[in-house]
N, C-alpha and C positions, 0 to 999 in steps of 0.2 A: 160086435165088431169094433165099436168105439172103445169099449173096455180094453180089448186086445191091443189097440194102438197105444193107449195110455200106459198100460202095463209095460209094453215093450220100451217106450220112451224112458220111463222111470227106472226100468231094470238096467238099461244101458247107462243112464246117468249115475246109478249106484255102482256101476262096473261089476255087475253080477252076470254070470253065465245063465243060460236057461236051466242048466242042471242045479246051480246054486239056488235059483228062485224056486224051483220045484221040489227041493229037498224036503222029504217027509210030507209032501202035499200031492205031487203027481210026477210023472216022468218028464224029462227034458223034451221029448217028442210031443207030449201033450201041451206043454208050455208053448212050443213053437206053433202048433196048430191053433191054439187060442189067440196068440199074437197076430196070426195071419187071418183070423176070422174064419177058419176052415172047419171048426167043430163046435158042438154045443158044450156048454159048461154050466156048472151050478153056481149060484150066487155065493155059496159058501167058499168055493175055490177062489173067486175074485176077492172076497173079503180077506182070506188068508194071504193072498198076494199083496193086497193093499197094506195089511199090517206089517208084512216083512219089508215093504218099500216105504213105509211110514207116510202114506198118502190117504186122503179122503177121496175115494173113488167117485162118490156122488157129486162132490164139489168139483172135481176135475171134469166130469162129464158135462156139468152145467157150464163150466168155463169154455169148454171146446165148442159147445153149441152156440155160444155167444160170438165165437171167433168169426164165423161166416158173416153174420150181420155186421160185425165191426169192419170186416174187409169191404163189404158192400158200401158202408158209409164212407170209408176211406176213399174208395174209387170215386164215389159221387163228389166228395170234397175236392179231389184232384181235378175232376172234369170242370167243376165250378171255380177252380183255382182259388179256393179259400184257404190261404196259406196257414193261418193260425189254427184252423181246424185240422188241416192236413198234418201239421207238425204234432199237434196234440194226440191225434189218433196213432200216428207213427210211434210216438213214445209209449203209448199204452200197449201197442202190439209187441214192441220190443221186450216188454216184461212178460209176455206169454211165451215162455221158453219152449213149450210143447209144439208151437206152431211149425217150427222147422222140421219136425218129424211127423207131422200130420198130413192128411190128404189135402190140406190147404197150403202146403209148402210152396208149390209152383205158383199158385194164385198170388200168394204173398210176395214171392220174388218178382213176379211181373209187375205188381203194383209198386214195389220198391223201385223198380226201374223207372216207372212213370214218375215217382217222387223225385228221383235224381234228374230226370229230364226237366222237371219244373225248376229244380235248383241249378240247372245248367251244368251238371257234373257228368259230362258225356263219357268220361273214362270209366266211372262206376257202372254206367248203363252198358257200356261195351263189355265189361267183365261179366255182368249178369247174363247178357245175351250169349256170349261165347260159352259160358259154363253150361247153360241150358242146351246149347247146340251139341256140346261135347258129350254131356251125360245122357242126352236124349231120354228124359223121363217120360213116363206115361202121362198124357194130358187129356182132359175132357175136351169136347168140341168147343166149349166156351173158351177154355184156356188156350187152345190152338189159335183161335181167332184173335184173342188178346195178344198172343205172342206175335202174330203178324202185325197187329196194330202197333205194338211197342217198337218193333223193328222198323216199321214204316215211319213212325215219328222220329226215331233215332236217325234214320237216313236223311229225313227232311232237316233236322236240326244240324247235323254235321255238314249238310250241303250249305245251309245258311252260313256256316262258319267257313265256307269255301275250302274245305278239305277235299282230298282227292277221292270223291265218291260220285259215282254216276247218278245223274238225275233219275235214271230209270229204276234204280234200286227201290226207292220209296214206293213208286207206282206199282212195281211188281209185287211187293209185299202186301200193299193195301188192297190190290185187286183180288187177292186170295181170300179176303174176308167174306164170309157168308153172313149177311146182315140178319137173316132169319134165325140163324143159330146164335149169333152174337148179341143182337138187340141194342147195342150201344151206338146210337145215331151220331154221336160226337165224331165218329170216324169219317163222316161225310166231309167235315172241314179239312181233315188231313188229306183225304183223297182229292178234294178240290185243289188243295195247295200243290199236291204232287202233279196234277194235270197242268196247273199254272206253270210250274217249273219246266215241264216238258212242252210248253207252248201250245197246249191243247185248250184254247180259250173257251170254246163252247162247253166242253166237259167241265172245265174249271168253274165256269159260271153256273152250270147245272148243279154240281155238287155243293158249290158255295151257297146257292139258294136253299138247297135241302138242309144244310147245316144251319143257315140263318133261321129257318122256320123252326127247327128243333130247339135252338138256343132261346128263341122267343117263347116257345111253348113251355120251356123249363125255367123261365125267368133268369136265364144266364145272359144278362145284357152285355157284360164285358166281352164275352165270346161272340155275341151277335154282332157287335160293332166290327170285330175282325172279319167275320163272315161276309158282312155287307161290303167291307173294304175289298175283300177278295173278289167279290162280284164286280165291283166298279172298275177295278184295275184291268178287267178283261175288255172293257169298252173303249179301248184306245182309238179305234177307227170310227168313232161316233160322228154324226153330223153336227153342225154348229148348234142347231136347236137342241139336239139330244145332249150335247156337251154342257149346255147351260143348266139342264136338269141334273146332270151328273155332278156338276160343281155344287149345286144346292144340296144334293144328298151328302156330298163330302163335308160341306160346312155344317150340316146337321149332325154328322158323326163326330166332328170335332167338338161341337157344343156338348153332345152327350158324353164324350170322353172327359171333358173338363168337369161336367156336373158330377160324374162318378169318381173323379179324382184319378183317372187312369192316364197319367201323363205319358207313360211308355207307349200306350196305344195311340194317344193323340199324336205323338211324334211320328209314328209309322204312317198314320193317315195324312198328316201334313206332307210327309215325304212323297207319298203316292200321288197326292194332288199336284205337287210340284212336278212330278214325272209326267202326269197327264198334260200339264201346260207345256212342258219341254217337248213332248211329242207333237204338240200343236205349233211348235216354234215360237211360242209366246214366252220369250226368255225372261222378260221383266216380271211377269206373274210367277213363273217357275222359281225365279230367284227369291221372291217374297216368301213362298211356302218352304222352299229348301232351307232358307236361313232360319225360319222358325223351327223346322224339324231338327236342325243341328243343335239348337239350344236345349231341346228336350232329350238329347242323347248323351250318354255317359262316354266321356272321351276314352275310357279304358275298355269300352266294349266295341265289338266289330261293327254293329250297325252305324256307329259314328263314322267309321272309315268309308262305308258305302255312301252315306249321306254327304260327307265332305267331298268325296270324289265327284259325285253328281252335281253338287253345288258349284264346284270350281269349273267343271267341264261346261256347265250351262253359262256361268258368268263370263267365261272367255268367249264362247260362241256369241253371246249376246252383247259383248263389249261393255259389261256392267262394272267390273272392278279393274283397277289399274294393274299394270304388270307387277309392280312391287307387292301389292296386296295378294295377287295370285301366287307369286313365288313364295311369299312368307307362309301362306296357309298350305301350299303344296309341300313345302319342306317339313311343316309340322305333320302333315299326313304321312309322309315318307318315314319320318322318325317314329311315329306311333306304329306304323306297319312293321318296321324293323324290330321294335320292342315286342310286338305281338307275334313276331316270326311268321308273318302272313305273306306268302310269296305273291299271291294275286295282287294285293294292294301295294306291295313294293313295286311291282311292275307297272300298275296303273298310275301311281304317283310319279314314277320315273318318266313315263310317257308324257304326263302333264308338264313336268319340269322342262323336258326337252322342247316341248311345244311352246311353253311360255317364254323360254329363253330364245326362241326362234332359231334353234339349231336343227334346221329341217333335214339336212342330210343324215345327221345322227338319229334324228327322230324316226325317219323311215327305215333306216338300218336296224334300229332297235326293235321296231314293230315286226320287221321281217324275220330277224334272226332270233329274237328272244320272246317277244310278247305273243305274236300270233301262234307260234308252235305251242306255247304254254296254254293258251286259251283252247286250242283244238284238243290237246291231249287231256285236259282237265274238264272238258265238256262245258266250258263257259260259252254257250252258244251266242248270247247277246253280244258279248265283247268280241268274239271271233267274227261275227257278221259285221259289226261296226268297223273293225279295223281291216277286215278283208276288203270292204268297200273303199276305204281310204287307200289301201295298197293298190287296188285295181286302178283307181283314178290316177294315182301317182305314176304307175307303170305306163299307162296310156299316154299321160302327159309327157313323160320322158322317153317315149317310144320303145319301151321294153316290152314288146308285144307278147313274147313267149311267156314271160312272167305274168303278164296281165291275164292271158288265157288260163294259165294254171290257177291263179288266185280266183278268177271268176268261176272256174269249175268248182273249186272248194267251197265258195260261197253258195253257189246254186245247190250243191249237194247237201247243204244243211237244211234245205226246205223239203 
């Protein structure tokens, strides 16, 4: 059967018909059946085909058998995020021209999608997903689960970039994975993340812990740090005593990130700790960690905008920065948002600018007419709830009771 696949690949590469290949050897029908693995054949026929195609069939068979192991190594390197090894194996696989015509073609394409996710090239990931969906190739149970995993990660990544993707998409895809068939426990981290984005704190913690244990068992300490951070962010309603322990765990994660040289992950953890203090209304401590997290972020990347918005929102509430400092940095955030063509952050920084300039009538009009409808239609539940509360209090204060009731209903319906 393997011989048939190889013969078919090189026949097509040589631009020969089945009749051309079988001339003076066997019929075109027999060639077709050999290629599909539907008939027995002699070693002599395969040798004659090989001579005509100018290939060493034994060498080609050995190469194909190595492909599966190479793909598994590539998948493992991707999970471990060892980029040097990931790139090296990718280059090696690209030289295996047969792979695209083999039984490993779909596996290879799905891992290629995982590679592009690591490289933050979502456009190429989208193209691979759509091509597979359109062509609907035959897939093994493992490949079907991997396909759900790839799509789930894709939806998580595109949501992080605040594109118009429902939070539910990632969760729907990841819940279809059968771990008994798949075996890749890394998916627990993505499932936990999906539950986090859908505000299912208990389930997010549950799967975050499963992922944490898996990453520790496999010595994947960089990913273990992220998994523990995912667990900790679910504990926003902790008691004072519990919160002190949570802070200690965060500080330990920060130290581990620094020791491993994982500055991008350190920035995320610093930001999450700042968020925990913000929820506790400890604006001074939140400011301290937010400021550090901003320094770890690339200004050209979207996480910078998220951190800057939270940093300024907290600084104004806590009366930590002057109006001039707030306005200067909010204008920078707006400029970067426009450059990134990111509608969510253009809206958020416009809200801050109106607030910092104390243009309160314009501020509430903008939230009512522009911001709140956008948050609702794009499933940004956290922002929708926050600004629904603000609108509700404003309407009550200004005796616009009908609007207050309507806004209150919309807020309640989010829970």
